C-alpha positions, 0 to 999 in steps of 0.5 A: 171335161176329160180329154181322150187322146192318142199317141202316134209315131210321127213317121208312121202316123199310126195310133199306138196308144189311147189314154185320158187326162184331166190336164188343161194342157194336153202337151203336159201329159205327153211330157209325162209319158216321155219322162217316164220312158227316159228315166224308168230304170232310175225311178221304177227299179224292179218294175216291169217295162210296159208295152207303152214304155218300150214303144216310147223308148224305141222311138226316143232311141231313133231320135224322134218323139211320139206325138199326141192328138186330142180325140174328143172330150167327155164330161165326167171321169167314170163316163170318160173311162167307159168311152176310153174302154170301148175305144181301146176295145174297138182299136186294139187289133186294128191299130196294134195298140200298146195299151196293156188292157182294153179296159182303160185302167191298166191292170186294175180291172183285169180279169184273171182266169183260173188257168192264169192263177195256177200259172202265177202260183207255179211261177211264184213257187219256183221263184221262192225255191231258187231266188229267195233261198239263194240270197238268204244266209245260213244262221248258226246259233250258240248258247252263252257258253259258246257251244254250237246248238243248231243252224237255220237256212235263213233268219226268218226261220230262225226268228220263227223257231225262237219266236223273236224279232227277225231284226234281232237275229240280223243285228246279232249276226252283223255284230251290232249286238253281242247277244239276244236273250240266251243265244248268240247268232252268227253267219259263220260256223264255229265249233266253239265260240269264246265264252260270253262274259258280261262287262264288269260293273265299274264302281261309281267314281266321282265325276271330275270337273273338267270344265275350262275357265274362260275370261269375259271382259265387259268392254263398256264397264271394263269389268271381267269375269272368270267363268267355268265353261261355255255354258256360263258364258251363254248364261251371262251374255246371251250368246249361243254356246255353239257360236262361242268358238266361232267368235273366238276364232274369227272375231278375236272373241269380240261379241257385239262390241260389248264383250271380249271372250278369251281362254280357256285357261 
């Protein structure tokens, strides 16, 4: 059974919101509404406050909490949707509800007219003209000789022009990488950059053996071993090599009262 409920201000005793839930305990749904209003700015960053959230926040700021009341129960989720939608439509103007739409599904089933679409389109165009370009950085492009080539208003336009990933442009500008293919990208304008020089290939030198000698003594048989590195200690007595410094520091190198590790030499 789906519960159809309402939220109201205890001071006014006036229904302000109609909803539905499948929760067995109706008060749990009320806790969700209150928690969302309290921590909306923290967990819903960038999202617009709904009328319901604003109304609950106002009540909470006055030291009160909204109350919840069961109206009826309807069998079936789609049937409850129909019942809730008709109830919202009936009470929308009479009871000054804070429901976003009269269809019981928020903005999911909202019908957008042609006039609304034009208005949304114009506002988005204006937004992209101001906000996005204001945050974007100009990218300057140089060749590997350090000569200035051209500039772009943003990394997106630069990546589209050269047909390369935008992340490579950003990484290059932030000096995570020195170059990408035949270009050097930067957020700073220079008349001339230092010539890009590849790192010289070092000759293949023989790897020096820098392992240190450790002494491992068998406390039962009094035998001892000189081992070259902690990896050989692990192979001999089965202790994890990451724990060897801990045993040497905290337990004087004693491991399971069978071995004593000392060194390095």
